[in-house]
C-alpha positions in Angstrom: 30.3 30.2 -17.9 27.5 31.6 -16.5 27.6 34.5 -14.6 26.2 36.6 -11.7 25.5 40.6 -11.3 24.1 43.3 -10.2 20.6 44.2 -11.4 21.3 46.2 -14.1 23.1 49.1 -12.7 23.8 50.8 -15.4 20.2 50.9 -16.6 17.8 53.5 -15.9 15.0 52.9 -12.6 11.6 54.4 -13.2 9.7 54.1 -10.5 6.2 56.1 -10.6 3.3 56.0 -8.2 1.9 52.8 -7.0 -1.2 51.7 -9.0 -4.1 50.2 -7.2 -4.7 48.0 -10.1 -7.8 45.2 -10.0 -6.4 42.3 -8.2 -6.9 38.9 -7.6 -7.0 37.2 -4.5 -4.0 37.6 -2.7 -2.8 34.3 -1.7 -0.6 33.5 1.1 1.3 30.4 1.4 1.4 29.2 4.7 -0.3 29.6 8.3 2.3 31.9 9.5 0.9 34.6 7.4 -1.5 35.6 9.7 0.1 35.0 12.5 2.9 36.9 10.9 7.1 36.4 10.2 9.0 33.7 11.1 10.2 34.8 14.9 7.8 37.4 15.4 9.8 40.1 14.5 8.4 44.2 15.0 8.6 46.1 12.4 11.2 48.4 13.8 13.3 45.6 15.1 13.6 42.9 12.5 12.4 43.6 9.4 13.9 47.0 7.1 12.3 49.8 7.7 12.0 51.7 4.6 12.7 49.2 2.3 16.4 50.1 3.3 17.4 46.4 4.7 18.8 46.9 8.2 16.7 44.7 9.7 16.3 40.7 9.9 13.4 40.4 7.2 13.6 42.5 4.1 10.4 42.3 1.6 11.6 41.8 -2.2 9.2 42.0 -4.6 8.7 40.0 -7.8 7.0 41.3 -10.6 6.3 38.4 -13.5 4.3 38.0 -16.7 4.8 35.2 -19.4 3.5 34.4 -22.9 4.2 38.1 -24.5 4.2 36.9 -27.6 4.9 40.0 -29.3 1.4 42.0 -28.4 3.0 45.7 -27.8 -0.7 47.2 -28.9 -3.9 46.1 -27.4 -4.7 42.6 -28.4 -8.4 42.7 -30.4 -10.9 40.2 -29.7 -11.3 37.9 -26.9 -7.5 37.9 -27.0 -7.6 41.4 -25.8 -9.9 40.7 -22.4 -9.7 39.0 -19.1 -12.7 37.2 -16.7 -13.4 38.4 -13.0 -15.6 36.2 -11.0 -18.0 39.3 -8.9 -18.5 38.6 -5.2 -21.5 37.2 -6.0 -20.8 34.8 -8.4 -21.2 36.6 -11.5 -18.8 37.4 -13.9 -17.6 40.3 -16.3 -14.6 40.5 -18.6 -12.5 43.1 -18.9 -10.1 44.6 -22.0 -6.7 44.0 -20.9 -3.5 44.1 -22.6 -0.9 46.8 -24.4 2.7 48.0 -23.6 1.7 51.1 -22.9 -0.8 49.9 -20.6 1.3 47.1 -19.1 4.2 49.5 -18.8 2.2 52.4 -16.3 0.7 49.3 -14.3 4.4 47.7 -13.6 6.1 51.1 -13.1 3.0 52.0 -10.3 4.0 49.2 -9.0 6.9 49.8 -8.6 6.8 53.2 -6.9 8.7 52.7 -2.9 9.3 49.5 -3.1 13.5 49.5 -2.9 13.7 45.9 -3.8 11.8 45.2 -7.3 12.3 42.4 -9.9 11.0 42.1 -12.6 11.0 38.5 -14.3 9.1 36.5 -17.4 8.5 33.1 -18.3 8.8 32.9 -22.1 7.4 33.2 -24.6 8.2 37.1 -24.8 8.7 36.5 -28.8 7.3 34.6 -31.5 3.6 33.8 -33.0 3.5 37.8 -32.6 1.4 40.0 -34.3 3.2 41.8 -37.3 3.8 44.9 -35.4 6.8 42.7 -34.2 7.1 39.7 -35.9 7.7 41.3 -39.3 11.1 43.0 -38.0 12.0 40.2 -36.3 10.8 40.9 -32.4 13.3 43.6 -32.3 10.1 46.1 -31.4 9.4 44.0 -28.5 12.9 43.1 -27.7 13.5 47.3 -27.8 9.7 47.5 -25.5 11.5 45.0 -22.9 14.1 46.8 -22.0 12.0 49.9 -21.7 9.9 47.7 -19.5 12.8 47.4 -17.2 12.7 43.4 -17.2 15.4 42.0 -15.2 15.8 38.4 -16.8 13.6 35.8 -18.2 13.3 32.1 -19.3 13.3 31.0 -22.9 10.1 29.2 -24.6 9.3 27.2 -27.0 8.9 30.4 -29.7 12.3 31.5 -28.5 12.8 28.6 -31.6 10.9 29.5 -34.3 13.7 31.4 -36.1 16.2 29.3 -34.3 19.2 29.8 -32.0 20.9 31.9 -34.1 18.2 34.2 -34.1 17.2 33.8 -30.3 21.3 34.4 -30.0 20.7 38.2 -32.0 18.2 38.8 -30.1 20.2 38.4 -26.9 23.1 39.6 -28.3 22.4 42.0 -31.1 23.0 43.4 -34.7 21.3 43.0 -37.9 19.4 40.4 -39.2 21.4 37.7 -41.8 18.9 38.6 -44.2 17.0 41.5 -43.7 19.8 43.5 -42.6 18.7 46.8 -40.1 16.1 48.7 -39.7 17.2 51.9 -39.2 20.8 54.0 -38.9 20.7 52.6 -35.1 22.4 48.9 -35.0 20.2 46.8 -33.1 21.3 46.2 -29.4 20.1 43.1 -28.0 18.1 42.0 -24.5 18.9 44.3 -21.7 18.1 41.5 -19.6 19.7 37.6 -19.8 17.5 35.0 -21.6 18.0 31.9 -19.7 18.1 28.3 -21.0 19.6 25.6 -18.2 18.2 22.9 -20.6 18.7 23.5 -23.4 21.8 22.2 -24.9 24.1 22.7 -27.9 24.6 19.0 -28.9 27.8 19.0 -29.6 29.5 20.8 -26.7 26.9 20.2 -24.3 26.4 22.8 -22.5 23.5 25.4 -22.4 22.8 27.1 -25.3 22.3 30.5 -23.2 22.8 31.7 -19.4 21.4 28.0 -17.3 20.8 30.8 -14.3 21.4 34.5 -12.8 21.5 35.8 -9.6 20.0 39.7 -8.8 21.8 41.4 -5.8 21.3 44.6 -4.0 22.5 45.4 -0.3 23.3 41.7 0.5 20.2 40.6 -0.7 20.6 37.7 -3.3 17.8 35.8 -5.3 19.0 33.4 -8.1 16.9 32.6 -11.1 16.7 29.3 -13.4 15.2 29.2 -16.2 13.8 26.4 -18.5 11.3 25.7 -21.1 9.3 23.1 -22.1 11.1 19.8 -22.4 8.5 18.7 -25.3 10.1 21.7 -27.4 11.0 19.3 -30.1 7.2 18.5 -30.7 5.6 22.0 -31.2 8.4 23.6 -33.3 9.8 23.4 -36.6 12.4 20.8 -36.7 14.7 23.2 -38.9 13.8 25.6 -35.3 15.3 22.9 -33.2 18.0 21.6 -35.4 21.5 21.0 -33.4 19.7 21.3 -30.0 18.8 18.5 -27.6 15.9 19.7 -24.7 16.8 18.0 -21.0 13.9 17.3 -18.3 12.7 20.3 -16.5 12.8 18.5 -12.9 16.1 17.4 -12.6 17.8 20.6 -14.7 16.4 22.8 -12.2 17.6 20.3 -8.8 20.8 20.7 -10.8 21.8 24.4 -10.6 19.8 24.9 -7.7 22.5 22.8 -6.7 25.1 24.7 -8.5 23.2 28.5 -6.8 23.3 27.5 -3.4 27.1 26.1 -3.6 27.5 30.1 -4.3 26.0 30.7 -1.3 22.4 31.5 -3.1 19.6 29.9 -1.2 17.2 32.6 -2.4 15.9 30.5 -5.6 12.9 30.7 -8.4 12.5 29.1 -11.2 11.1 30.4 -14.8 9.1 27.9 -16.2 7.8 27.9 -19.6 5.0 25.0 -18.9 1.9 25.2 -17.2 -1.0 24.3 -15.9 -4.8 24.2 -16.3 -6.9 25.8 -13.7 -10.5 24.4 -13.4 -12.0 27.8 -14.2 -11.0 31.0 -16.6 -11.8 33.8 -14.4 -8.0 34.9 -13.8 -9.3 35.5 -9.8 -10.2 31.9 -9.6 -9.0 30.6 -5.8 -7.2 27.6 -7.3 -6.7 25.8 -3.1 -10.1 25.7 -2.6 -10.9 23.2 -1.5 -7.5 22.1 -0.5 -4.1 23.5 -2.0 -3.3 23.2 -5.9 -6.7 21.1 -5.8 -7.7 23.6 -8.9 -5.4 23.0 -11.4 -4.3 20.1 -13.4 -1.8 19.6 -15.9 2.2 19.4 -16.3 3.0 21.8 -13.9 1.2 20.1 -11.1 3.8 17.2 -11.2 7.0 19.5 -11.9 6.1 21.5 -9.0 5.7 18.6 -6.5 8.9 17.3 -7.6 11.3 20.3 -7.6 13.8 20.4 -5.2 12.3 22.2 -1.8 15.5 24.7 -2.3 13.4 26.5 -5.5 11.2 29.3 -3.3 8.9 29.9 -5.6 7.5 29.0 -9.6 7.0 31.5 -12.5 5.7 29.9 -15.2 3.8 29.8 -18.4 3.0 28.1 -22.2 -0.6 27.6 -21.2 -1.8 30.9 -21.7 -3.9 30.6 -18.0 -3.9 32.3 -15.3 -3.2 30.9 -12.1 -2.1 32.2 -8.1 -1.6 28.2 -6.4 0.2 27.0 -3.8 1.5 23.3 -4.2 3.8 21.1 -2.2 7.3 20.4 -2.4 8.7 17.0 -2.0 8.8 17.9 1.6 5.7 18.6 1.7 5.8 22.2 2.5 3.5 24.6 0.6 5.3 26.7 -2.4 3.5 29.0 -4.8 3.5 28.7 -8.9 1.8 31.5 -10.8 1.3 32.8 -14.2 -0.1 35.0 -15.8 -2.2 35.0 -18.4 -1.0 35.6 -21.9 -0.4 38.9 -24.1 0.5 41.4 -21.6 -3.0 41.1 -20.0 -2.0 40.4 -16.6 1.0 40.5 -14.5 1.8 38.6 -10.8 2.8 40.8 -8.0 5.1 38.3 -5.6 6.0 39.5 -1.9 9.2 37.3 -1.2 10.0 38.1 2.3 14.3 37.9 2.2 15.8 36.4 5.7 18.8 38.5 5.9 19.9 35.7 8.6 19.9 32.9 6.3 19.9 34.3 3.2 16.9 32.2 2.6 13.2 33.2 1.8 10.6 32.6 5.0 8.2 30.8 2.6 5.6 30.8 5.2 4.8 35.0 4.3 5.3 34.8 0.7 2.0 36.4 -0.5 0.7 36.7 -4.4 -1.6 38.0 -6.9 -2.7 38.3 -10.5 -3.5 41.9 -11.5 -4.9 43.4 -14.4 -3.2 45.5 -17.1 -6.2 48.0 -17.3 -6.4 50.1 -19.9 -7.5 53.2 -17.8 -4.7 54.6 -16.7 -2.4 57.1 -18.6 -0.1 55.3 -21.9 3.0 55.4 -21.4 4.6 57.8 -23.3 7.8 56.0 -24.4 6.0 53.0 -25.1 3.5 55.0 -27.6 6.3 56.5 -29.4 8.1 53.1 -29.6 5.2 52.1 -31.1 4.5 54.6 -33.3 8.0 54.4 -34.8 7.9 50.8 -36.1 4.2 51.0 -36.8 5.4 53.6 -39.4 7.6 51.5 -41.2 5.1 48.9 -40.8 1.9 50.8 -42.0 2.3 49.9 -45.7 2.1 46.6 -45.8 -0.1 46.0 -42.5 -2.8 48.7 -43.9 -3.9 46.9 -47.2 -7.0 45.4 -47.3 -7.0 41.6 -47.9 -10.8 40.9 -46.9 -14.2 41.5 -45.4 -16.5 39.8 -42.9 -20.0 40.1 -40.9 -18.9 40.0 -37.9 -16.5 38.7 -35.5 -15.0 35.0 -36.3 -13.4 33.3 -33.4 -10.6 31.1 -32.2 -12.1 29.6 -29.5 -13.5 26.6 -29.1 -12.4 22.5 -29.9 -14.1 23.6 -33.4 -13.5 27.5 -34.4 -15.0 29.4 -36.8 -11.8 30.8 -37.8 -10.5 27.0 -37.9 -13.2 26.4 -40.1 -12.4 29.1 -42.3 -8.6 28.5 -42.5 -8.9 25.2 -43.2 -11.3 25.7 -46.0 -8.9 28.7 -47.6 -5.6 25.9 -46.9 -8.3 23.6 -49.3 -9.1 25.9 -52.0 -5.4 26.3 -52.3 -4.3 22.9 -52.7 -6.8 22.2 -55.2 -4.8 24.9 -57.2 -2.5 23.6 -56.6 -3.4 19.8 -57.6 -7.4 19.9 -58.8 -7.6 16.2 -57.3 -6.9 17.6 -53.0 -9.9 16.4 -50.7 -9.5 18.1 -47.6 -7.5 20.1 -45.2 -6.1 20.1 -41.7 -4.9 23.1 -39.9 -3.5 22.5 -36.1 -4.9 24.8 -33.5 -2.4 26.7 -32.1 -1.1 28.1 -34.9 -4.4 29.8 -35.2 -3.4 32.9 -32.7 -6.5 35.6 -32.6 -9.5 36.1 -33.8 -10.4 38.3 -37.0 -12.7 40.9 -35.3 -15.5 43.5 -37.3 -14.5 46.4 -34.9 -11.8 48.1 -36.7 -8.5 49.2 -35.5 -7.8 51.6 -37.3 -8.7 54.1 -40.0 -10.1 50.9 -41.9 -13.8 50.7 -41.9 -15.7 48.0 -39.7 -16.0 44.6 -41.3 -12.2 45.4 -43.3 -9.3 42.3 -42.6 -6.1 44.1 -43.0 -3.4 42.1 -43.8 -1.5 42.9 -40.4 -4.7 41.2 -38.8 -4.1 38.0 -41.1 -0.5 38.5 -39.8 -1.6 38.2 -36.2 -3.9 35.5 -37.0 -1.2 33.2 -39.4 2.5 34.6 -38.6 4.7 31.6 -38.6 4.9 31.7 -42.4 4.2 27.9 -42.5 3.7 27.0 -46.2 0.5 25.0 -47.0 1.5 21.4 -48.2 0.2 18.9 -49.9 0.8 14.6 -49.4 -0.8 11.4 -50.3 -2.5 9.2 -47.3 -4.5 6.2 -47.0 -8.1 6.4 -45.9 -6.4 4.3 -42.6 -3.7 7.3 -41.9 -6.2 9.8 -42.1 -8.3 8.0 -39.5 -5.1 7.0 -37.4 -4.2 10.9 -38.0 -7.9 12.7 -36.5 -7.4 9.9 -33.3 -3.8 11.3 -32.9 -5.9 14.6 -31.6 -6.5 12.8 -28.3 -4.3 10.1 -27.6 -0.1 9.7 -27.6 1.6 12.8 -26.5 -2.2 14.5 -27.2 -4.3 12.5 -24.2 -4.3 14.6 -21.2 -4.2 18.1 -23.7 -6.1 17.4 -26.7 -5.2 18.8 -30.0 -8.4 19.0 -32.2 -7.5 19.8 -35.8 -9.9 22.4 -37.6 -10.8 20.1 -40.5 -12.3 21.9 -43.7 -16.3 21.6 -45.4 -17.2 18.0 -46.1 -14.9 16.6 -43.1 -17.3 15.1 -40.6 -17.1 13.3 -37.9 -17.9 12.6 -33.6 -16.0 13.1 -31.1 -17.2 11.2 -28.2 -15.6 13.1 -24.4 -16.6 10.7 -22.4 -14.6 8.1 -23.7 -11.1 8.0 -23.3 -8.0 8.0 -25.7 -8.2 7.5 -29.4 -11.6 6.0 -29.2 -12.7 9.9 -28.7 -12.6 9.9 -32.6 -15.5 7.7 -33.3 -14.1 5.8 -36.3 -17.2 4.5 -38.5 -18.5 8.6 -38.3 -16.0 10.0 -40.2 -17.0 11.1 -43.4 -16.0 12.6 -46.2 -18.9 14.9 -47.8 -21.0 12.2 -47.1 -19.3 8.9 -47.2 -17.1 7.1 -44.8 -13.4 7.0 -45.1 -12.2 4.3 -47.2 -9.3 2.9 -44.9 -7.7 1.8 -48.2 -8.2 4.6 -50.5 -5.5 7.6 -51.1 -6.8 10.5 -50.2 -5.1 14.0 -51.2 -4.9 16.3 -47.9 -3.4 19.7 -47.3 -1.7 20.8 -43.9 0.0 23.6 -43.3 4.1 22.8 -43.1 4.3 22.3 -39.1 1.6 19.2 -39.4 3.6 17.9 -42.4 6.8 17.5 -40.8 4.7 15.6 -37.6 4.1 18.5 -35.4 2.3 18.5 -32.6 2.6 15.0 -31.6 1.1 14.2 -34.8 3.6 11.7 -36.7 1.1 10.4 -38.7 0.6 13.7 -41.3 4.6 13.6 -41.3 4.2 10.0 -43.5 2.4 11.1 -46.7 3.9 11.1 -50.1 4.1 12.7 -53.7 4.7 16.8 -51.4 4.2 19.2 -53.5 5.0 22.6 -51.2 2.8 25.9 -51.9 2.6 28.9 -51.0 2.3 30.1 -47.6 -0.5 29.5 -45.3 -1.2 33.8 -44.7 -1.4 33.6 -48.9 -3.5 30.8 -48.8 -5.8 32.8 -46.7 -5.6 35.6 -48.3 -6.1 34.7 -51.6 -9.4 33.0 -50.2 -10.6 36.3 -48.2 -10.3 38.2 -51.9 -11.4 35.7 -53.7 -14.6 34.9 -51.2 -15.7 38.3 -49.8 -16.1 42.3 -50.8 -17.0 45.6 -48.9 -20.7 44.1 -50.6 -20.4 41.1 -49.7 -18.5 40.1 -46.6 -17.9 36.2 -46.0 -20.2 35.7 -42.2 -18.7 33.3 -39.7 -18.8 30.0 -39.8 -20.9 27.5 -38.2 -18.5 25.7 -36.8 -20.4 22.8 -37.2 -18.5 19.9 -38.3 -17.7 18.0 -35.3 -20.5 16.7 -33.3 -19.0 16.7 -29.9 -20.5 14.6 -26.8 -19.8 15.3 -23.8 
């Protein structure tokens, strides 16, 4: 049964000095922000003084983040930076992220805040670097416990290892295959994972709590957690076996009514689905020129349809940063936030609680994204935790697997690292079957860049196993299948049509495969059919081609149903092994691999 509970009274709350972190411009919902609170109450008369909540209005601090993905150590390269727009319109990048710094920032932010909640928008684990992923993300759950996380929604990556493993992360216990990693039993998460729209197909009930209520001195704030309905399209079939995923809006509206009946009128939705702001700067004002005008994507329609009973939406999934106000179905502005990914930002929101109504005074909601800078002291308990797990991981992670002459990035429509991985899978495919023609790699499976600068003592240009694991952490196998040329063409068109029409997923392609992507066109026509060539010759629709993909794509994942229709399957090694073999065979300290040019796809804009 869903439970309500106080905010973990048995847990120690360490609140240290508030830190003046770098911030985005504060967004305030509603015209009353300048005029004061509803009723124009004076601070001594109606507002709770000293944070004790004796007045009518009580400010509640909501700290939130999303898409941590087990990044306990500072992320490398572009994954560890945020872009900030300066007053003169120029931009600069800031190094950000790392659990040692995130802990310090959150603890500083809580200083002096008697009413403070920390919540997350899913994907806390999954697709994690080796430090966490090697141990089935137990290190990340331990870190989140130390961070005093109160509640999180599930995300799609919480299902990478299936519902049973998610239940173990919640409830504790040793891994069923790998056992315990120390003499202490893994105790699981101190905080509830919420999965309101994830049902067991047999019982038709949520597999975890659908909602949770934070309570303190009569103040009650309810949280409803959902992941995107399309989770089965982006997770392996085994990970979502026996589960059904329901509509986000319908689910949130359903449980908002349940909370209302229980007398909980202040409600926050934690939604693992997101949007695309018009700028990559974390401090971009997406409400300029009008409320929500600068953001697009699935979260916009969700925000416009979630019941007005919900007072704020904490979102994620797209790894973007935004603080926007989007009108609810009643036409009233409502805060919608996302804190990028990998622990580089957190969102600081003030919810003003009206004790007389039990609801949030939405006209007074304020929110801003703050940078998790690395110029603050490291949290000693996080340093100790990271050191403990690094000691266990080091014998595996520190091994050199290759050499590079410069950063090999994973961003852009076609990325240098995407080309490298596709080439590695083509080479592995040819080991399995010399007739292998080409390889296709999904961009979402490339989780981080390869950086030239050493992270540890390995030396510049050395690629370690840990770095390779961070790039490809899913343990997908390399699969060979036969496709007709017509199917190859169709698969390429599925990059920009069907489920991928609004947000294209451009496959990374191996050497020899070239084509033109014309972004001035719409739908499937954006892939120019007569431009598709293999080694200079046009793809023959009636010929048979041997194609290497990872097992996720071979199952039709990421909106590529045609790639699930191949024949003559051969299953090879996992994708990280393929990358390791390619780097080892094609690089040395004296002759490192140079970043590929990323010139196989001609892009017309």
